GUVEXMAR-51212 format. One record per residue (C-alpha): residue number from 1; x, y, z. Coordinates in steps of 0.02 Angstrom, whole numbers, plus 50000, padded with zeros to 5 digits. Layout:
+-----+-------+-------+-------+
!   i !     u !     v !     w !
+-----+-------+-------+-------+
! NUM !     X !     Y !     Z !
...
+-----+-------+-------+-------+
END
This chain:
+-----+-------+-------+-------+
!   i !     u !     v !     w !
+-----+-------+-------+-------+
!   1 ! 50000 ! 50000 ! 50000 !
!   2 ! 50144 ! 50120 ! 50034 !
!   3 ! 50208 ! 50104 ! 49856 !
!   4 ! 50035 ! 50099 ! 49779 !
!   5 ! 49926 ! 50226 ! 49866 !
!   6 ! 50022 ! 50327 ! 49996 !
!   7 ! 50173 ! 50346 ! 49884 !
!   8 ! 50060 ! 50436 ! 49760 !
!   9 ! 50010 ! 50565 ! 49890 !
!  10 ! 50173 ! 50571 ! 49985 !
!  11 ! 50185 ! 50760 ! 49980 !
!  12 ! 50029 ! 50764 ! 50090 !
!  13 ! 50033 ! 50606 ! 50197 !
!  14 ! 50169 ! 50524 ! 50300 !
!  15 ! 50162 ! 50358 ! 50392 !
!  16 ! 50190 ! 50280 ! 50562 !
!  17 ! 50142 ! 50108 ! 50623 !
!  18 ! 50082 ! 50018 ! 50779 !
!  19 ! 50031 ! 49842 ! 50829 !
!  20 ! 49865 ! 49770 ! 50882 !
!  21 ! 49870 ! 49734 ! 51067 !
!  22 ! 50037 ! 49820 ! 51098 !
!  23 ! 50079 ! 49960 ! 51216 !
!  24 ! 50194 ! 50104 ! 51172 !
!  25 ! 50351 ! 50007 ! 51207 !
!  26 ! 50304 ! 49880 ! 51074 !
!  27 ! 50276 ! 49739 ! 51199 !
!  28 ! 50112 ! 49641 ! 51198 !
!  29 ! 49977 ! 49731 ! 51295 !
!  30 ! 49791 ! 49725 ! 51326 !
!  31 ! 49740 ! 49843 ! 51187 !
!  32 ! 49704 ! 50028 ! 51168 !
!  33 ! 49542 ! 50126 ! 51184 !
!  34 ! 49544 ! 50300 ! 51107 !
!  35 ! 49373 ! 50378 ! 51130 !
!  36 ! 49255 ! 50288 ! 51012 !
!  37 ! 49386 ! 50164 ! 50948 !
!  38 ! 49446 ! 50011 ! 51044 !
!  39 ! 49588 ! 49900 ! 50981 !
!  40 ! 49633 ! 49730 ! 51053 !
!  41 ! 49727 ! 49579 ! 50987 !
!  42 ! 49560 ! 49496 ! 50949 !
!  43 ! 49449 ! 49633 ! 50878 !
!  44 ! 49420 ! 49814 ! 50834 !
!  45 ! 49266 ! 49905 ! 50896 !
!  46 ! 49205 ! 50079 ! 50855 !
!  47 ! 49059 ! 50196 ! 50871 !
!  48 ! 49027 ! 50308 ! 50721 !
!  49 ! 48901 ! 50450 ! 50728 !
!  50 ! 48773 ! 50501 ! 50597 !
!  51 ! 48774 ! 50347 ! 50485 !
!  52 ! 48590 ! 50309 ! 50511 !
!  53 ! 48529 ! 50163 ! 50407 !
!  54 ! 48665 ! 50173 ! 50275 !
!  55 ! 48757 ! 50020 ! 50344 !
!  56 ! 48700 ! 49855 ! 50419 !
!  57 ! 48864 ! 49757 ! 50410 !
!  58 ! 49051 ! 49789 ! 50426 !
!  59 ! 49174 ! 49682 ! 50330 !
!  60 ! 49362 ! 49664 ! 50340 !
!  61 ! 49410 ! 49647 ! 50156 !
!  62 ! 49573 ! 49629 ! 50062 !
!  63 ! 49622 ! 49805 ! 50006 !
!  64 ! 49676 ! 49747 ! 49834 !
!  65 ! 49534 ! 49623 ! 49808 !
!  66 ! 49385 ! 49705 ! 49892 !
!  67 ! 49270 ! 49561 ! 49847 !
!  68 ! 49368 ! 49449 ! 49967 !
!  69 ! 49293 ! 49457 ! 50142 !
!  70 ! 49405 ! 49401 ! 50286 !
!  71 ! 49287 ! 49438 ! 50431 !
!  72 ! 49121 ! 49527 ! 50460 !
!  73 ! 49012 ! 49594 ! 50599 !
!  74 ! 48841 ! 49673 ! 50622 !
!  75 ! 48829 ! 49863 ! 50622 !
!  76 ! 48694 ! 49919 ! 50742 !
!  77 ! 48658 ! 50078 ! 50838 !
!  78 ! 48804 ! 50163 ! 50750 !
!  79 ! 48926 ! 50036 ! 50822 !
!  80 ! 49016 ! 49875 ! 50780 !
!  81 ! 49137 ! 49752 ! 50856 !
!  82 ! 49230 ! 49651 ! 50726 !
!  83 ! 49339 ! 49500 ! 50770 !
!  84 ! 49498 ! 49472 ! 50674 !
!  85 ! 49511 ! 49300 ! 50594 !
!  86 ! 49628 ! 49174 ! 50671 !
!  87 ! 49672 ! 49087 ! 50508 !
!  88 ! 49812 ! 49152 ! 50397 !
!  89 ! 49748 ! 49229 ! 50234 !
!  90 ! 49888 ! 49141 ! 50140 !
!  91 ! 49804 ! 49148 ! 49969 !
!  92 ! 49809 ! 49338 ! 49971 !
!  93 ! 49981 ! 49374 ! 50044 !
!  94 ! 50109 ! 49470 ! 49941 !
!  95 ! 50299 ! 49483 ! 49960 !
!  96 ! 50353 ! 49619 ! 50080 !
!  97 ! 50468 ! 49680 ! 49941 !
!  98 ! 50315 ! 49747 ! 49849 !
!  99 ! 50291 ! 49876 ! 49987 !
! 100 ! 50466 ! 49908 ! 50058 !
! 101 ! 50635 ! 49923 ! 49972 !
! 102 ! 50714 ! 49773 ! 50058 !
! 103 ! 50898 ! 49823 ! 50062 !
! 104 ! 50883 ! 50011 ! 50084 !
! 105 ! 50745 ! 50000 ! 50214 !
! 106 ! 50833 ! 49859 ! 50308 !
! 107 ! 50697 ! 49727 ! 50306 !
! 108 ! 50749 ! 49592 ! 50430 !
! 109 ! 50669 ! 49449 ! 50333 !
! 110 ! 50649 ! 49478 ! 50146 !
! 111 ! 50547 ! 49318 ! 50129 !
! 112 ! 50407 ! 49388 ! 50238 !
! 113 ! 50235 ! 49402 ! 50160 !
! 114 ! 50102 ! 49528 ! 50204 !
! 115 ! 49924 ! 49582 ! 50165 !
! 116 ! 49836 ! 49749 ! 50179 !
! 117 ! 49652 ! 49754 ! 50224 !
! 118 ! 49518 ! 49885 ! 50253 !
! 119 ! 49350 ! 49897 ! 50339 !
! 120 ! 49204 ! 49918 ! 50220 !
! 121 ! 49023 ! 49957 ! 50263 !
! 122 ! 48884 ! 49860 ! 50176 !
! 123 ! 48697 ! 49884 ! 50162 !
! 124 ! 48591 ! 49735 ! 50105 !
! 125 ! 48747 ! 49654 ! 50031 !
! 126 ! 48800 ! 49808 ! 49930 !
! 127 ! 48956 ! 49907 ! 49975 !
! 128 ! 48904 ! 50076 ! 50045 !
! 129 ! 49072 ! 50151 ! 50092 !
! 130 ! 49225 ! 50126 ! 50202 !
! 131 ! 49270 ! 50157 ! 50384 !
! 132 ! 49418 ! 50273 ! 50405 !
! 133 ! 49522 ! 50280 ! 50564 !
! 134 ! 49634 ! 50426 ! 50611 !
! 135 ! 49650 ! 50599 ! 50686 !
! 136 ! 49669 ! 50778 ! 50628 !
! 137 ! 49818 ! 50843 ! 50726 !
! 138 ! 49939 ! 50786 ! 50667 !
! 139 ! 49847 ! 50720 ! 50515 !
! 140 ! 49846 ! 50531 ! 50537 !
! 141 ! 49763 ! 50385 ! 50450 !
! 142 ! 49762 ! 50200 ! 50497 !
! 143 ! 49771 ! 50043 ! 50393 !
! 144 ! 49771 ! 49858 ! 50435 !
! 145 ! 49913 ! 49740 ! 50391 !
! 146 ! 49939 ! 49554 ! 50416 !
! 147 ! 50115 ! 49480 ! 50426 !
! 148 ! 50153 ! 49295 ! 50410 !
! 149 ! 50301 ! 49309 ! 50531 !
! 150 ! 50391 ! 49432 ! 50645 !
! 151 ! 50485 ! 49556 ! 50538 !
! 152 ! 50567 ! 49725 ! 50567 !
! 153 ! 50597 ! 49871 ! 50448 !
! 154 ! 50720 ! 50001 ! 50515 !
! 155 ! 50801 ! 50091 ! 50369 !
! 156 ! 50772 ! 50254 ! 50275 !
! 157 ! 50741 ! 50275 ! 50090 !
! 158 ! 50712 ! 50421 ! 49972 !
! 159 ! 50582 ! 50360 ! 49848 !
! 160 ! 50585 ! 50521 ! 49751 !
! 161 ! 50633 ! 50703 ! 49779 !
! 162 ! 50476 ! 50737 ! 49880 !
! 163 ! 50460 ! 50575 ! 49978 !
! 164 ! 50578 ! 50512 ! 50113 !
! 165 ! 50522 ! 50366 ! 50219 !
! 166 ! 50598 ! 50323 ! 50390 !
! 167 ! 50557 ! 50158 ! 50473 !
! 168 ! 50555 ! 50096 ! 50651 !
! 169 ! 50432 ! 49954 ! 50619 !
! 170 ! 50425 ! 49790 ! 50714 !
! 171 ! 50282 ! 49685 ! 50647 !
! 172 ! 50225 ! 49532 ! 50741 !
! 173 ! 50152 ! 49379 ! 50657 !
! 174 ! 49966 ! 49413 ! 50638 !
! 175 ! 49868 ! 49573 ! 50623 !
! 176 ! 49948 ! 49745 ! 50644 !
! 177 ! 49892 ! 49925 ! 50617 !
! 178 ! 49973 ! 50060 ! 50510 !
! 179 ! 49952 ! 50242 ! 50561 !
! 180 ! 49987 ! 50368 ! 50421 !
! 181 ! 50046 ! 50532 ! 50498 !
! 182 ! 50077 ! 50701 ! 50416 !
! 183 ! 50262 ! 50721 ! 50377 !
! 184 ! 50252 ! 50906 ! 50416 !
! 185 ! 50280 ! 50860 ! 50597 !
! 186 ! 50456 ! 50800 ! 50557 !
! 187 ! 50604 ! 50914 ! 50527 !
! 188 ! 50644 ! 50835 ! 50358 !
! 189 ! 50464 ! 50804 ! 50308 !
! 190 ! 50496 ! 50617 ! 50305 !
! 191 ! 50368 ! 50481 ! 50319 !
! 192 ! 50388 ! 50400 ! 50490 !
! 193 ! 50337 ! 50219 ! 50515 !
! 194 ! 50339 ! 50168 ! 50698 !
! 195 ! 50258 ! 50049 ! 50821 !
! 196 ! 50216 ! 50191 ! 50939 !
! 197 ! 50028 ! 50199 ! 50964 !
! 198 ! 49956 ! 50373 ! 50934 !
! 199 ! 49824 ! 50444 ! 51049 !
! 200 ! 49655 ! 50513 ! 50997 !
! 201 ! 49611 ! 50396 ! 50855 !
! 202 ! 49429 ! 50407 ! 50800 !
! 203 ! 49325 ! 50323 ! 50665 !
! 204 ! 49226 ! 50404 ! 50525 !
! 205 ! 49125 ! 50334 ! 50380 !
! 206 ! 49162 ! 50381 ! 50200 !
! 207 ! 49001 ! 50344 ! 50106 !
! 208 ! 48990 ! 50300 ! 49922 !
! 209 ! 48847 ! 50421 ! 49894 !
! 210 ! 48793 ! 50504 ! 49734 !
! 211 ! 48817 ! 50692 ! 49734 !
! 212 ! 48659 ! 50796 ! 49727 !
! 213 ! 48577 ! 50790 ! 49556 !
! 214 ! 48680 ! 50648 ! 49486 !
! 215 ! 48733 ! 50468 ! 49505 !
! 216 ! 48903 ! 50387 ! 49516 !
! 217 ! 48939 ! 50256 ! 49385 !
! 218 ! 49065 ! 50122 ! 49431 !
! 219 ! 49173 ! 50045 ! 49296 !
! 220 ! 49259 ! 49880 ! 49338 !
! 221 ! 49396 ! 49836 ! 49215 !
! 222 ! 49509 ! 49687 ! 49183 !
! 223 ! 49637 ! 49736 ! 49051 !
! 224 ! 49673 ! 49600 ! 48922 !
! 225 ! 49860 ! 49638 ! 48917 !
! 226 ! 49858 ! 49716 ! 49091 !
! 227 ! 49956 ! 49590 ! 49194 !
! 228 ! 50110 ! 49624 ! 49089 !
! 229 ! 50113 ! 49801 ! 49162 !
! 230 ! 50080 ! 49764 ! 49346 !
! 231 ! 50255 ! 49820 ! 49394 !
! 232 ! 50238 ! 49983 ! 49298 !
! 233 ! 50061 ! 50049 ! 49318 !
! 234 ! 50009 ! 50110 ! 49490 !
! 235 ! 49852 ! 50211 ! 49455 !
! 236 ! 49720 ! 50246 ! 49324 !
! 237 ! 49641 ! 50418 ! 49308 !
! 238 ! 49490 ! 50483 ! 49216 !
! 239 ! 49551 ! 50637 ! 49124 !
! 240 ! 49442 ! 50763 ! 49033 !
! 241 ! 49484 ! 50754 ! 48847 !
! 242 ! 49506 ! 50926 ! 48772 !
! 243 ! 49491 ! 50928 ! 48582 !
! 244 ! 49466 ! 50740 ! 48590 !
! 245 ! 49633 ! 50703 ! 48672 !
! 246 ! 49720 ! 50715 ! 48840 !
! 247 ! 49889 ! 50792 ! 48877 !
! 248 ! 50003 ! 50639 ! 48902 !
! 249 ! 50074 ! 50713 ! 49061 !
! 250 ! 49920 ! 50808 ! 49120 !
! 251 ! 49896 ! 50800 ! 49309 !
! 252 ! 49793 ! 50957 ! 49342 !
! 253 ! 49609 ! 50996 ! 49364 !
! 254 ! 49561 ! 50888 ! 49215 !
! 255 ! 49581 ! 50733 ! 49324 !
! 256 ! 49407 ! 50695 ! 49391 !
! 257 ! 49426 ! 50518 ! 49461 !
! 258 ! 49563 ! 50393 ! 49500 !
! 259 ! 49588 ! 50214 ! 49556 !
! 260 ! 49731 ! 50099 ! 49604 !
! 261 ! 49787 ! 49978 ! 49467 !
! 262 ! 49799 ! 49803 ! 49539 !
! 263 ! 49829 ! 49635 ! 49456 !
! 264 ! 49792 ! 49699 ! 49282 !
! 265 ! 49632 ! 49789 ! 49325 !
! 266 ! 49544 ! 49926 ! 49423 !
! 267 ! 49375 ! 49990 ! 49481 !
! 268 ! 49340 ! 50175 ! 49461 !
! 269 ! 49193 ! 50283 ! 49518 !
! 270 ! 49141 ! 50422 ! 49399 !
! 271 ! 49069 ! 50574 ! 49489 !
! 272 ! 48949 ! 50707 ! 49434 !
! 273 ! 49050 ! 50841 ! 49342 !
! 274 ! 49051 ! 51025 ! 49384 !
! 275 ! 49004 ! 51148 ! 49247 !
! 276 ! 49186 ! 51205 ! 49232 !
! 277 ! 49224 ! 51041 ! 49142 !
! 278 ! 49081 ! 51052 ! 49017 !
! 279 ! 49061 ! 51135 ! 48849 !
! 280 ! 48904 ! 51163 ! 48744 !
! 281 ! 48851 ! 51007 ! 48650 !
! 282 ! 48841 ! 51113 ! 48492 !
! 283 ! 49029 ! 51140 ! 48501 !
! 284 ! 49069 ! 50955 ! 48518 !
! 285 ! 48944 ! 50908 ! 48381 !
! 286 ! 48933 ! 51064 ! 48269 !
! 287 ! 48785 ! 51087 ! 48154 !
! 288 ! 48898 ! 51141 ! 48010 !
! 289 ! 48962 ! 50962 ! 48006 !
! 290 ! 48785 ! 50898 ! 47986 !
! 291 ! 48752 ! 50849 ! 48168 !
! 292 ! 48585 ! 50883 ! 48252 !
! 293 ! 48559 ! 50902 ! 48440 !
! 294 ! 48392 ! 50840 ! 48508 !
! 295 ! 48314 ! 50859 ! 48679 !
! 296 ! 48390 ! 51002 ! 48778 !
! 297 ! 48458 ! 51128 ! 48653 !
! 298 ! 48567 ! 51203 ! 48790 !
! 299 ! 48642 ! 51038 ! 48845 !
! 300 ! 48825 ! 51032 ! 48893 !
! 301 ! 48944 ! 50885 ! 48896 !
! 302 ! 49123 ! 50828 ! 48908 !
! 303 ! 49221 ! 50679 ! 48845 !
! 304 ! 49349 ! 50587 ! 48950 !
! 305 ! 49493 ! 50464 ! 48928 !
! 306 ! 49565 ! 50335 ! 49047 !
! 307 ! 49751 ! 50366 ! 49073 !
! 308 ! 49872 ! 50247 ! 49160 !
! 309 ! 50006 ! 50321 ! 49274 !
! 310 ! 50175 ! 50251 ! 49321 !
! 311 ! 50180 ! 50193 ! 49502 !
! 312 ! 50353 ! 50265 ! 49536 !
! 313 ! 50371 ! 50431 ! 49445 !
! 314 ! 50184 ! 50467 ! 49433 !
! 315 ! 50193 ! 50517 ! 49249 !
! 316 ! 50065 ! 50448 ! 49129 !
! 317 ! 50120 ! 50289 ! 49043 !
! 318 ! 49984 ! 50269 ! 48912 !
! 319 ! 49798 ! 50250 ! 48882 !
! 320 ! 49675 ! 50114 ! 48929 !
! 321 ! 49547 ! 50088 ! 48793 !
! 322 ! 49387 ! 49990 ! 48775 !
! 323 ! 49407 ! 49929 ! 48596 !
! 324 ! 49413 ! 49784 ! 48476 !
! 325 ! 49574 ! 49683 ! 48476 !
! 326 ! 49620 ! 49776 ! 48318 !
! 327 ! 49590 ! 49951 ! 48384 !
! 328 ! 49574 ! 50022 ! 48209 !
! 329 ! 49409 ! 49929 ! 48194 !
! 330 ! 49326 ! 50018 ! 48338 !
! 331 ! 49336 ! 50085 ! 48515 !
! 332 ! 49231 ! 50175 ! 48645 !
! 333 ! 49240 ! 50343 ! 48732 !
! 334 ! 49162 ! 50411 ! 48891 !
! 335 ! 49044 ! 50559 ! 48885 !
! 336 ! 48967 ! 50653 ! 49029 !
! 337 ! 48805 ! 50749 ! 48993 !
! 338 ! 48716 ! 50872 ! 49107 !
! 339 ! 48545 ! 50821 ! 49036 !
! 340 ! 48464 ! 50694 ! 48921 !
! 341 ! 48502 ! 50730 ! 48739 !
! 342 ! 48518 ! 50649 ! 48568 !
! 343 ! 48642 ! 50677 ! 48427 !
! 344 ! 48608 ! 50621 ! 48249 !
! 345 ! 48686 ! 50659 ! 48080 !
! 346 ! 48805 ! 50602 ! 47945 !
! 347 ! 48973 ! 50680 ! 47905 !
! 348 ! 49083 ! 50648 ! 47754 !
! 349 ! 49260 ! 50713 ! 47744 !
! 350 ! 49443 ! 50667 ! 47721 !
! 351 ! 49490 ! 50528 ! 47842 !
! 352 ! 49672 ! 50526 ! 47786 !
! 353 ! 49766 ! 50568 ! 47627 !
! 354 ! 49671 ! 50486 ! 47484 !
! 355 ! 49543 ! 50406 ! 47598 !
! 356 ! 49364 ! 50469 ! 47617 !
! 357 ! 49286 ! 50451 ! 47788 !
! 358 ! 49103 ! 50439 ! 47834 !
! 359 ! 49033 ! 50449 ! 48012 !
! 360 ! 48851 ! 50409 ! 48051 !
! 361 ! 48798 ! 50466 ! 48225 !
! 362 ! 48647 ! 50400 ! 48319 !
! 363 ! 48674 ! 50442 ! 48502 !
! 364 ! 48549 ! 50437 ! 48644 !
! 365 ! 48642 ! 50514 ! 48790 !
! 366 ! 48567 ! 50508 ! 48965 !
! 367 ! 48607 ! 50629 ! 49104 !
! 368 ! 48769 ! 50570 ! 49182 !
! 369 ! 48904 ! 50458 ! 49109 !
! 370 ! 48881 ! 50368 ! 48943 !
! 371 ! 48982 ! 50262 ! 48823 !
! 372 ! 48994 ! 50312 ! 48641 !
! 373 ! 49048 ! 50167 ! 48531 !
! 374 ! 49133 ! 50203 ! 48364 !
! 375 ! 49167 ! 50059 ! 48245 !
! 376 ! 49199 ! 50019 ! 48063 !
! 377 ! 49046 ! 49975 ! 47959 !
! 378 ! 49135 ! 49956 ! 47793 !
! 379 ! 49311 ! 49988 ! 47729 !
! 380 ! 49406 ! 49993 ! 47565 !
! 381 ! 49570 ! 50068 ! 47507 !
! 382 ! 49485 ! 50234 ! 47468 !
! 383 ! 49342 ! 50242 ! 47592 !
! 384 ! 49306 ! 50201 ! 47775 !
! 385 ! 49134 ! 50214 ! 47853 !
! 386 ! 49104 ! 50223 ! 48041 !
! 387 ! 48951 ! 50213 ! 48150 !
! 388 ! 48944 ! 50303 ! 48318 !
! 389 ! 48809 ! 50245 ! 48437 !
! 390 ! 48767 ! 50226 ! 48621 !
! 391 ! 48711 ! 50047 ! 48587 !
! 392 ! 48848 ! 49923 ! 48631 !
! 393 ! 48896 ! 49829 ! 48472 !
! 394 ! 48975 ! 49692 ! 48578 !
! 395 ! 49148 ! 49613 ! 48570 !
! 396 ! 49252 ! 49758 ! 48634 !
! 397 ! 49380 ! 49725 ! 48772 !
! 398 ! 49501 ! 49828 ! 48875 !
! 399 ! 49680 ! 49855 ! 48817 !
! 400 ! 49826 ! 49957 ! 48880 !
! 401 ! 49913 ! 50061 ! 48746 !
! 402 ! 50086 ! 50121 ! 48804 !
! 403 ! 50147 ! 50284 ! 48732 !
! 404 ! 50243 ! 50260 ! 48570 !
! 405 ! 50164 ! 50090 ! 48535 !
! 406 ! 50125 ! 50089 ! 48350 !
! 407 ! 50049 ! 49915 ! 48352 !
! 408 ! 49873 ! 49931 ! 48282 !
! 409 ! 49821 ! 49782 ! 48387 !
! 410 ! 49836 ! 49889 ! 48543 !
! 411 ! 49808 ! 50064 ! 48474 !
! 412 ! 49630 ! 50131 ! 48469 !
! 413 ! 49602 ! 50207 ! 48298 !
! 414 ! 49419 ! 50258 ! 48285 !
! 415 ! 49413 ! 50447 ! 48301 !
! 416 ! 49284 ! 50583 ! 48284 !
! 417 ! 49286 ! 50674 ! 48115 !
! 418 ! 49375 ! 50830 ! 48173 !
! 419 ! 49523 ! 50721 ! 48224 !
! 420 ! 49536 ! 50624 ! 48063 !
! 421 ! 49670 ! 50731 ! 47984 !
! 422 ! 49772 ! 50748 ! 48146 !
+-----+-------+-------+-------+
END
């Protein structure tokens, strides 16, 4: 988790660590109770205000495989008490080297295996959000970690110019807790990982709620060639596409959603967009090109692209497309609309030098996020004809296209008419 999630926000968050059932000297103890949170070697209990009926069950789930439940407990009267499982979750353990730089950070046993978990809230069997543990001053967050043996990490490493991590970690076999503390408290701004138990930990609930006036659409993706890039890709971001494309190294306000990239896939929630991201539908589908807007004449929209980011230097590494295996035959693009609308029309122009292009549009956009599918209907040496529709033609899969990859098998090629000559 340090390399995957906290490393990506290292300029903001810094880490420290403490054990379940340990006192501040690191020796086994009877547990800690900090206000509404109680930690013991056997369980974690908490009282969380103002949840109401949003949650009826709490589950301890594998952070990287959230469909895997390790333990669960009833949530009632804004409280829960969840026992930690006695059995080792061996099927889900990962090498400690995936989270710590073994030699530089002085890992005492490089063969150790670990697992990160989180507490999720469920309502009627559907995930409703997550329980977050921490404090405001200094800014601290907690995570859960399982170790298959006693192991210590005591070294210091500079992971990049902005992120130094110092360790004084002594994990015991079994369940442990990670506390992520603001590095601003340290003279060098370094991330501190320690077994000292912080005081004042409380629990809050982060709900997966739709913003007012809109719904969140969740996209769950398994990338066909994705496992080959597990060591490179750390995160996938939804980036607003200006002029039909996204700046390869864009990391500013155009990023509207993000998700960790794990085992060749990811799940990403798409939020309602603010008006600052939208442009009039008549600009995206201009009437002078033969397109007609139906429904709300003042509708606004925006297109978006999924961009993969390197897990170490945080620069974008390429695009992730929903497409046919031969991307030149068709792909899909995300559109967000602020109201229901339709787009119809037929455009004929120059697709490339010596090749005429035809695009037939028949789009029925709903308020919120939509897919627009573009695919080849017919093709010859001198003419290519595309259809663009919101009806899924079937057969498209997810592929990662690294920058500079000219292989048509992995490069999405269907483009809107105003991009044909680019």
